[in-house]
C-alpha positions as CSV (number, residue, x, y, z in Angstrom):
1,M,-125.0,1.5,-71.9
2,I,-128.3,0.7,-70.1
3,R,-130.8,-0.9,-72.4
4,I,-134.5,-0.1,-71.7
5,N,-137.1,-2.8,-72.4
6,P,-139.3,-1.8,-75.3
7,G,-142.4,-2.6,-73.3
8,L,-141.3,-0.1,-70.7
9,R,-140.7,2.6,-73.3
10,I,-144.3,2.1,-74.6
11,F,-145.6,2.2,-71.1
12,A,-143.7,5.4,-70.4
13,L,-145.3,7.0,-73.4
14,V,-148.9,5.6,-72.9
15,A,-149.3,6.0,-69.2
16,P,-149.1,9.8,-69.1
17,L,-151.5,10.0,-72.1
18,C,-154.0,7.7,-70.3
19,L,-153.8,9.9,-67.2
20,I,-154.5,13.0,-69.2
21,L,-157.3,11.4,-71.1
22,G,-158.8,10.1,-67.9
23,W,-158.7,13.6,-66.4
24,L,-160.3,15.2,-69.5
25,I,-163.1,12.6,-69.4
26,G,-163.6,13.2,-65.7
27,V,-164.1,17.0,-66.2
28,G,-166.4,16.3,-69.2
29,W,-164.2,17.9,-71.8
30,Y,-164.8,15.4,-74.6
31,P,-163.5,17.0,-77.9
32,P,-159.8,16.6,-77.2
33,V,-160.4,13.0,-76.1
34,I,-162.2,12.3,-79.4
35,I,-159.4,14.0,-81.4
36,V,-156.7,11.9,-79.7
37,L,-158.5,8.6,-79.9
38,A,-159.8,9.0,-83.5
39,P,-156.6,7.8,-85.1
40,F,-156.4,4.7,-82.9
41,A,-160.0,4.0,-83.6
42,G,-159.3,4.3,-87.3
43,L,-156.4,1.8,-87.1
44,A,-158.6,-0.6,-85.1
45,I,-161.3,-0.4,-87.8
46,L,-158.8,-1.1,-90.5
47,A,-157.5,-4.1,-88.6
48,R,-160.8,-5.5,-87.5
49,P,-163.7,-4.0,-89.4
50,R,-166.1,-6.8,-88.5
51,A,-165.4,-6.5,-84.8
52,A,-166.0,-2.8,-85.2
53,V,-169.4,-3.5,-86.6
54,W,-170.4,-5.4,-83.6
55,L,-169.0,-2.8,-81.3
56,A,-171.1,-0.1,-83.0
57,L,-174.3,-2.3,-82.7
58,L,-173.6,-2.9,-79.0
59,G,-173.0,0.8,-78.5
60,A,-176.2,1.8,-80.2
61,L,-178.5,-0.9,-78.8
62,V,-177.1,-1.3,-75.3
63,V,-174.4,1.0,-74.1
64,A,-175.8,4.4,-75.3
65,G,-179.2,3.9,-73.9
66,L,-178.1,2.6,-70.5
67,L,-175.6,5.5,-70.1
68,Q,-178.3,8.0,-71.2
69,L,-180.6,6.8,-68.4
70,Y,-178.1,5.9,-65.6
71,V,-175.1,8.1,-66.3
72,P,-176.5,11.1,-68.2
73,K,-173.2,13.0,-68.2
74,W,-171.8,10.3,-70.5
75,Q,-174.4,10.9,-73.2
76,A,-171.6,12.0,-75.5
77,V,-171.0,8.3,-76.1
78,R,-174.0,8.5,-78.5
79,W,-171.9,10.8,-80.7
80,L,-169.0,8.4,-80.5
81,V,-171.2,5.5,-81.8
82,S,-172.3,7.7,-84.7
83,L,-168.7,8.6,-85.5
84,L,-167.8,5.0,-85.3
85,G,-170.6,4.1,-87.8
86,V,-169.4,6.8,-90.2
87,A,-165.8,5.6,-89.9
88,I,-166.6,2.0,-90.5
89,G,-168.7,2.8,-93.6
90,A,-166.0,5.0,-95.1
91,V,-163.2,2.5,-94.5
92,V,-165.1,-0.5,-95.9
93,L,-166.6,1.4,-98.9
94,I,-163.2,2.8,-99.9
95,S,-161.4,-0.6,-99.5
96,S,-164.2,-2.4,-101.4
97,L,-164.0,0.0,-104.3
98,W,-160.2,-0.2,-104.3
99,A,-160.3,-4.0,-104.4
100,G,-163.1,-4.1,-106.9
101,R,-165.3,-6.2,-104.7
102,V,-168.4,-4.1,-105.2
103,K,-171.2,-6.2,-106.6
104,L,-174.7,-5.2,-105.6
105,S,-178.0,-6.8,-106.5
106,E,-180.7,-4.9,-108.3
107,D,-182.7,-4.5,-105.1
108,S,-179.6,-3.2,-103.3
109,R,-179.0,-0.7,-106.1
110,R,-182.6,0.4,-105.9
111,F,-182.4,0.8,-102.1
112,F,-179.3,2.9,-102.3
113,F,-180.9,5.0,-105.0
114,W,-183.8,5.9,-102.6
115,A,-181.3,6.4,-99.7
116,A,-179.2,8.7,-101.9
117,A,-182.3,10.6,-102.9
118,L,-183.2,11.1,-99.2
119,F,-179.7,12.4,-98.5
120,V,-179.8,14.8,-101.4
121,I,-183.3,16.1,-100.5
122,A,-182.2,16.6,-96.8
123,F,-179.0,18.4,-97.9
124,L,-180.9,20.7,-100.3
125,A,-183.5,21.5,-97.7
126,N,-180.7,22.6,-95.4
127,M,-179.0,24.6,-98.0
128,L,-182.1,26.4,-99.1
129,Q,-183.4,27.3,-95.6
130,S,-182.1,30.3,-93.8
131,G,-181.9,28.7,-90.4
132,S,-179.0,27.8,-88.1
133,I,-176.1,25.9,-89.4
134,A,-175.7,24.1,-86.1
135,V,-179.4,22.9,-86.2
136,A,-178.8,21.8,-89.8
137,A,-175.7,19.8,-88.9
138,V,-177.3,18.1,-85.9
139,G,-180.4,17.3,-88.0
140,L,-178.3,15.7,-90.8
141,K,-176.4,13.7,-88.1
142,S,-179.6,12.5,-86.6
143,Y,-180.9,11.2,-89.9
144,F,-177.8,9.4,-91.2
145,Q,-175.8,8.6,-88.0
146,L,-175.8,4.8,-88.6
147,W,-176.0,4.7,-92.4
148,G,-172.2,4.2,-92.6
149,L,-172.8,1.0,-90.6
150,L,-175.4,-0.2,-93.2
151,L,-172.9,0.5,-96.0
152,A,-170.2,-1.4,-94.2
153,I,-172.4,-4.5,-93.6
154,V,-173.7,-4.6,-97.2
155,F,-170.2,-4.1,-98.8
156,M,-168.3,-6.4,-96.4
157,G,-169.4,-9.5,-98.2
158,Y,-170.9,-11.5,-95.3
159,T,-172.0,-15.1,-95.9
160,A,-175.6,-16.0,-95.3
161,A,-174.7,-17.6,-92.0
162,E,-172.7,-14.6,-90.9
163,A,-175.5,-12.2,-91.9
164,G,-178.0,-14.3,-90.0
165,R,-176.2,-13.6,-86.8
166,F,-177.4,-10.1,-86.8
167,L,-181.0,-11.2,-86.4
168,Y,-180.1,-13.7,-83.8
169,F,-178.3,-10.9,-82.0
170,L,-181.7,-9.0,-81.8
171,L,-183.3,-12.1,-80.4
172,G,-180.6,-12.3,-77.7
173,L,-181.0,-8.6,-77.0
174,A,-184.7,-9.1,-76.5
175,L,-184.2,-11.9,-74.0
176,I,-182.0,-9.8,-71.7
177,Q,-184.4,-6.8,-71.5
178,W,-186.4,-8.1,-68.6
179,P,-183.9,-7.5,-65.7
180,F,-183.4,-3.9,-66.8
181,A,-187.2,-3.4,-67.2
182,L,-187.9,-4.8,-63.7
183,H,-185.2,-2.6,-62.1
184,Q,-186.6,0.5,-63.9
185,Y,-190.2,-0.4,-62.9
186,F,-189.5,-1.1,-59.2
187,V,-186.7,1.4,-58.6
188,L,-187.1,4.3,-61.1
189,V,-190.8,4.5,-61.6
190,P,-191.5,5.3,-57.9
191,K,-189.0,8.2,-58.2
192,R,-191.1,9.6,-61.0
193,T,-194.5,9.1,-59.4
194,N,-194.8,12.6,-57.8
195,D,-197.0,15.6,-58.2
196,L,-194.2,17.7,-59.9
197,D,-193.6,15.1,-62.7
198,A,-197.4,14.5,-63.1
199,A,-197.9,18.3,-63.6
200,Q,-195.3,18.3,-66.3
201,G,-197.0,15.4,-68.2
202,V,-194.5,12.7,-67.2
203,V,-195.9,9.2,-67.4
204,P,-193.9,7.2,-64.8
205,V,-194.0,3.8,-66.5
206,D,-192.7,5.4,-69.7
207,I,-189.2,5.1,-68.3
208,V,-189.4,1.2,-68.5
209,S,-187.4,0.9,-71.7
210,G,-184.9,-1.8,-71.1
211,T,-181.5,-1.0,-72.6
212,F,-182.9,1.8,-74.8
213,G,-182.6,4.6,-72.3
214,G,-184.6,7.8,-71.5
215,N,-184.6,10.7,-69.1
216,L,-185.4,10.1,-65.4
217,H,-187.6,13.2,-65.3
218,G,-188.7,13.1,-68.9
219,G,-189.6,10.6,-71.6
220,G,-188.4,7.1,-72.1
221,L,-187.7,5.1,-75.3
222,S,-190.2,2.4,-74.5
223,M,-191.4,2.2,-78.2
224,D,-188.0,0.7,-79.1
225,S,-188.9,-2.1,-76.7
226,A,-192.2,-2.7,-78.4
227,V,-190.5,-2.8,-81.9
228,L,-187.8,-5.2,-80.7
229,A,-190.3,-7.5,-79.0
230,S,-192.5,-7.6,-82.1
231,I,-189.6,-8.5,-84.4
232,T,-188.0,-11.1,-82.2
233,L,-191.3,-12.8,-81.3
234,A,-191.9,-13.0,-85.1
235,L,-188.5,-14.7,-85.3
236,A,-189.3,-17.2,-82.5
237,F,-192.6,-18.2,-84.3
238,A,-190.8,-18.4,-87.6
239,L,-188.3,-20.7,-86.1
240,K,-191.2,-22.8,-84.7
241,R,-192.8,-22.9,-88.2
242,S,-189.5,-24.3,-89.6
243,E,-189.3,-26.8,-86.6
244,R,-186.1,-25.3,-85.2
245,L,-187.8,-24.4,-82.0
246,S,-190.3,-26.5,-80.0
247,R,-193.6,-25.2,-78.7
248,N,-192.3,-25.1,-75.2
249,Q,-189.2,-23.2,-76.2
250,V,-191.4,-20.6,-78.1
251,L,-193.6,-20.2,-75.0
252,L,-190.5,-19.7,-72.8
253,F,-189.0,-17.2,-75.3
254,S,-192.3,-15.4,-75.5
255,A,-192.5,-15.1,-71.7
256,F,-189.1,-13.5,-71.4
257,I,-189.7,-11.2,-74.4
258,L,-193.1,-10.0,-73.4
259,L,-192.4,-9.5,-69.7
260,P,-191.1,-5.9,-70.1
261,M,-194.2,-5.1,-72.1
262,L,-196.3,-5.7,-69.0
263,F,-194.6,-2.9,-67.2
264,N,-193.9,-0.2,-69.8
265,E,-195.9,2.4,-71.7
266,A,-195.4,1.0,-75.2
267,K,-199.1,0.3,-75.9
268,A,-198.2,0.0,-79.6
269,I,-197.2,-3.6,-79.0
270,V,-200.9,-4.5,-79.2
271,V,-200.8,-3.5,-82.9
272,L,-197.2,-4.2,-83.9
273,L,-197.2,-7.8,-82.6
274,P,-200.3,-9.0,-84.4
275,M,-199.0,-7.3,-87.5
276,A,-195.7,-9.1,-87.4
277,L,-197.3,-12.5,-86.6
278,F,-199.8,-12.1,-89.4
279,T,-196.9,-11.7,-91.8
280,V,-195.3,-14.8,-90.4
281,Y,-198.5,-16.9,-90.8
282,R,-200.1,-15.1,-93.7
283,D,-199.9,-18.0,-96.2
284,K,-201.4,-20.5,-93.7
285,L,-204.1,-18.1,-92.5
286,L,-205.3,-17.2,-96.0
287,K,-205.5,-20.9,-96.9
288,N,-207.5,-21.7,-93.7
289,P,-210.0,-19.0,-92.9
290,L,-211.2,-20.8,-89.7
291,Q,-207.6,-20.8,-88.5
292,F,-207.4,-17.1,-89.3
293,I,-210.6,-16.4,-87.3
294,G,-209.2,-18.5,-84.3
295,G,-205.9,-16.7,-84.5
296,S,-207.6,-13.3,-84.6
297,I,-209.6,-14.2,-81.5
298,V,-206.4,-15.2,-79.7
299,A,-204.7,-12.0,-80.8
300,I,-207.7,-9.9,-79.7
301,A,-207.6,-11.6,-76.3
302,L,-203.9,-11.0,-76.0
303,V,-204.3,-7.3,-76.9
304,G,-207.1,-6.9,-74.4
305,G,-205.1,-8.6,-71.7
306,L,-202.1,-6.3,-72.3
307,L,-204.2,-3.2,-72.4
308,A,-206.0,-4.2,-69.2
309,G,-202.7,-5.0,-67.5
310,Y,-201.2,-1.7,-68.5
311,S,-204.2,0.4,-67.5
312,M,-204.0,-1.1,-64.0
313,L,-200.3,-0.2,-63.5
314,P,-199.7,2.6,-61.0
315,G,-198.6,5.7,-62.9
316,A,-200.0,4.5,-66.3
317,G,-201.8,7.7,-66.8
318,G,-199.3,10.0,-65.2
319,G,-200.7,9.8,-61.7
320,K,-199.8,7.8,-58.6
321,Q,-202.8,5.5,-58.6
322,A,-203.8,2.6,-60.8
323,G,-206.3,3.4,-63.5
324,R,-209.3,1.7,-65.1
325,L,-209.5,0.1,-68.5
326,D,-212.5,2.2,-69.7
327,S,-211.0,5.5,-68.8
328,F,-207.7,4.4,-70.2
329,L,-209.3,3.5,-73.6
330,K,-211.3,6.8,-73.6
331,D,-208.1,8.9,-73.0
332,S,-206.2,6.9,-75.6
333,V,-208.9,7.6,-78.2
334,L,-209.1,11.3,-77.4
335,T,-205.3,11.8,-77.5
336,N,-204.9,9.9,-80.8
337,F,-208.0,10.5,-82.8
338,G,-209.8,13.4,-81.1
339,E,-208.8,17.0,-80.5
340,R,-206.9,16.5,-77.2
341,G,-203.2,17.1,-77.4
342,Y,-200.8,14.2,-76.8
343,G,-199.2,14.7,-73.3
344,R,-198.3,18.3,-73.0
345,S,-198.4,18.9,-76.7
346,L,-201.1,20.9,-78.4
347,L,-201.2,18.4,-81.3
348,N,-201.8,14.6,-81.3
349,R,-201.1,11.8,-83.8
350,T,-203.9,12.9,-86.2
351,T,-204.1,16.6,-85.7
352,V,-200.4,16.9,-86.4
353,Y,-201.0,16.2,-90.1
354,R,-203.9,18.7,-90.4
355,H,-201.6,21.3,-88.8
356,W,-198.8,20.6,-91.3
357,F,-201.3,20.8,-94.2
358,E,-202.7,24.1,-92.9
359,E,-199.3,25.7,-92.3
360,N,-197.7,24.6,-95.6
361,V,-200.1,23.6,-98.3
362,I,-202.9,26.0,-97.6
363,K,-200.5,28.9,-97.1
364,G,-198.9,28.1,-100.5
365,S,-195.4,27.2,-99.3
366,F,-194.9,24.7,-102.0
367,D,-191.2,24.6,-101.8
368,K,-191.5,23.6,-98.2
369,V,-194.2,21.0,-99.1
370,L,-191.8,19.4,-101.6
371,I,-188.5,19.4,-99.7
372,G,-189.4,20.6,-96.2
373,H,-187.7,23.1,-93.8
374,G,-184.5,21.0,-93.4
375,P,-183.5,18.3,-90.9
376,G,-183.6,19.5,-87.3
377,A,-186.5,21.9,-88.0
378,T,-188.9,20.0,-85.7
379,N,-186.3,19.5,-82.9
380,S,-186.9,21.8,-79.9
381,G,-185.4,19.6,-77.3
382,S,-181.7,19.5,-77.9
383,A,-179.1,21.9,-76.5
384,V,-178.1,22.9,-80.1
385,S,-181.6,23.7,-81.4
386,G,-182.6,25.8,-78.3
387,D,-184.8,28.7,-79.5
388,V,-183.5,28.4,-83.1
389,S,-185.5,25.7,-84.9
390,I,-188.9,26.6,-86.3
391,A,-190.4,24.1,-83.7
392,A,-189.0,26.3,-80.9
393,K,-189.5,29.7,-82.5
394,R,-192.8,29.5,-84.4
395,Y,-194.6,26.4,-83.0
396,R,-193.4,26.1,-79.4
397,G,-195.7,23.7,-77.5
398,Y,-197.3,22.2,-80.6
399,N,-194.8,19.3,-81.0
400,I,-195.0,19.4,-84.8
401,G,-192.6,16.5,-85.0
402,L,-194.6,14.2,-82.8
403,T,-194.5,11.3,-85.2
404,S,-191.7,10.2,-87.6
405,L,-194.0,10.9,-90.5
406,S,-194.9,14.4,-89.4
407,A,-191.2,15.1,-88.7
408,L,-190.4,13.9,-92.2
409,L,-193.1,16.1,-93.8
410,W,-191.8,19.2,-92.0
411,E,-188.1,18.5,-92.5
412,V,-187.7,16.8,-95.9
413,G,-191.2,17.3,-97.4
414,V,-193.3,15.0,-99.6
415,L,-190.3,14.1,-101.7
416,G,-188.4,12.9,-98.6
417,V,-191.4,10.9,-97.5
418,L,-191.5,9.3,-101.0
419,A,-187.8,8.4,-100.7
420,V,-188.4,6.7,-97.3
421,A,-191.4,4.9,-98.8
422,G,-189.2,3.7,-101.7
423,M,-186.7,2.3,-99.3
424,M,-189.3,0.4,-97.3
425,W,-191.1,-0.9,-100.4
426,T,-187.7,-2.1,-101.9
427,L,-186.8,-3.9,-98.6
428,Y,-190.3,-5.5,-98.4
429,R,-190.3,-6.6,-102.0
430,S,-186.7,-8.0,-101.7
431,A,-187.6,-9.9,-98.5
432,S,-190.7,-11.4,-100.1
433,A,-188.6,-12.7,-103.0
434,L,-186.1,-14.2,-100.5
435,V,-188.9,-15.9,-98.6
436,D,-189.8,-17.7,-101.8
437,S,-186.3,-18.6,-102.8
438,Q,-185.1,-19.7,-99.3
439,L,-188.1,-22.0,-98.6
440,G,-186.9,-25.1,-96.9
441,T,-183.5,-23.8,-96.0
442,A,-182.1,-22.8,-92.6
443,H,-182.3,-19.1,-93.7
444,W,-186.1,-19.2,-94.4
445,P,-187.2,-18.2,-90.9
446,L,-184.7,-15.3,-90.9
447,V,-185.8,-13.8,-94.2
448,L,-189.5,-14.3,-93.1
449,T,-188.7,-12.4,-89.9
450,A,-187.0,-9.6,-91.9
451,K,-190.1,-9.4,-94.1
452,A,-192.3,-9.2,-91.0
453,A,-190.1,-6.4,-89.6
454,I,-190.7,-4.0,-92.4
455,P,-194.5,-3.4,-91.7
456,V,-193.5,-2.9,-88.1
457,F,-191.1,-0.1,-89.0
458,V,-193.6,1.4,-91.4
459,F,-196.3,1.5,-88.8
460,S,-194.0,3.0,-86.2
461,L,-193.6,6.0,-88.5
462,F,-197.2,7.0,-87.5
463,L,-196.7,6.5,-83.8
464,I,-193.7,8.5,-82.5
465,N,-190.7,10.3,-83.8
466,Y,-187.9,7.7,-83.4
467,F,-187.0,6.9,-87.0
468,V,-185.2,10.2,-87.7
469,I,-183.6,10.9,-84.3
470,D,-183.4,7.7,-82.2
471,L,-180.2,5.7,-82.2
472,G,-181.8,2.5,-81.0
473,M,-184.6,2.5,-83.6
474,Q,-182.2,3.3,-86.4
475,A,-179.8,0.5,-85.2
476,M,-182.7,-2.0,-85.5
477,F,-183.7,-0.7,-88.9
478,V,-180.1,-0.9,-90.1
479,T,-179.7,-4.4,-88.8
480,V,-182.8,-5.7,-90.6
481,A,-182.2,-3.7,-93.8
482,S,-178.5,-4.7,-94.1
483,Y,-179.5,-8.4,-93.6
484,I,-182.1,-8.2,-96.4
485,L,-179.6,-6.5,-98.8
486,C,-176.8,-9.0,-97.9
487,M,-179.1,-11.9,-98.7
488,S,-180.2,-10.2,-101.9
489,N,-176.6,-9.8,-103.0
490,L,-175.9,-13.4,-102.3
491,E,-179.0,-14.6,-104.1
492,D,-178.0,-12.6,-107.2
493,S,-174.4,-14.1,-107.0
494,R,-175.9,-17.6,-106.7
495,R,-177.9,-17.1,-109.8
496,G,-174.9,-15.7,-111.7
497,R,-176.4,-12.2,-112.3
């Protein structure tokens, strides 16, 4: 009898399967691929859950964005990242409960209370509305696509050193943004600097978004770059304060981190960065008012330099030619605080709230005021929402979900906004306590950075709608939030609570 090598048997079974899967991916038929690979992914997560966490973070912060921009037909990977996050969370939570390892600090329990409240409100809003089930499903997915990852990190029992690697990972990510940003500026921006794109309100330099992605003939996720730069520069200066980085090293880090900001459309960096650095140096600045004044002058000069540099970029205002600082500032004021719409929208970052008040409070729709119209209601850009969501049917062209806060008000109402505020306040309060308890340790600059990141996330809610739909922004929030909660759990364990 001829004996066949076991390795050959496995190859004979796997090779045809790989060929079939390759063909299905090539023709863009993803559902069967996901169904076939899901059991193998589940086994891999069970075997190496911590490796799966890093895989999900890399997928959300690097792979998904680059594929969205450079290989749009592979955008389905974003769904795979979301499914991976859900799977990791489910596996880790069930195994932790089974083994009896669940021990959360008071701050962690409070955070998950607010998180659960947001989920219940979102679910009820979808149940009570009479809209499309598909829009509701996609809306819920957008809100909670990485919450499984947060659960996994918090329940997995990382040590302080292991948890700290997540923030160092963000620093490393910020340091590698510049080659992507330079390619996007010198190669992709010229392709967008044409009359057709300008007529459609496309700002060419908006596509300079590093690894966070965008649409070649639409918007770019440059705000993610601004948030990442603000958080990681805060980390660099916190490490300088604790004498773990020298002045020259901080200057070098700052040059690499800020370089993409000179070429993209994320003007919010001029507010987010000073806000983060003020949190890092708050104690010293309040003790020394003169130092505070000097630091403010430096910050104002830096802000002015960044604004002037951006205003002179070709395509900064949507045209082919470089602009002027005075006209740039005038346009910014009109489209943020005046009556002019933002881009092609009828609303801007201030009129969007007045419009919500008029359409819901004044008209007496108090159930919608409290719990909203359901997740997905403000989405008019996805293939699923089409002409189904209220943004597409009733308010086409308004962009009622222009900012994260306006999207939250429309979709989950005032109660949903309060739940998000509760999460943010819990994280900030917990991080503040950790800053005091970790003073003088190697973890102090990390918890100080995490504290500085929370105001950055809060302010971003007023700028653009990334918090409820964008994978990159949610991945950064999950990274910071899970670090704070991990450290809070460890602090409670150390104190024997």
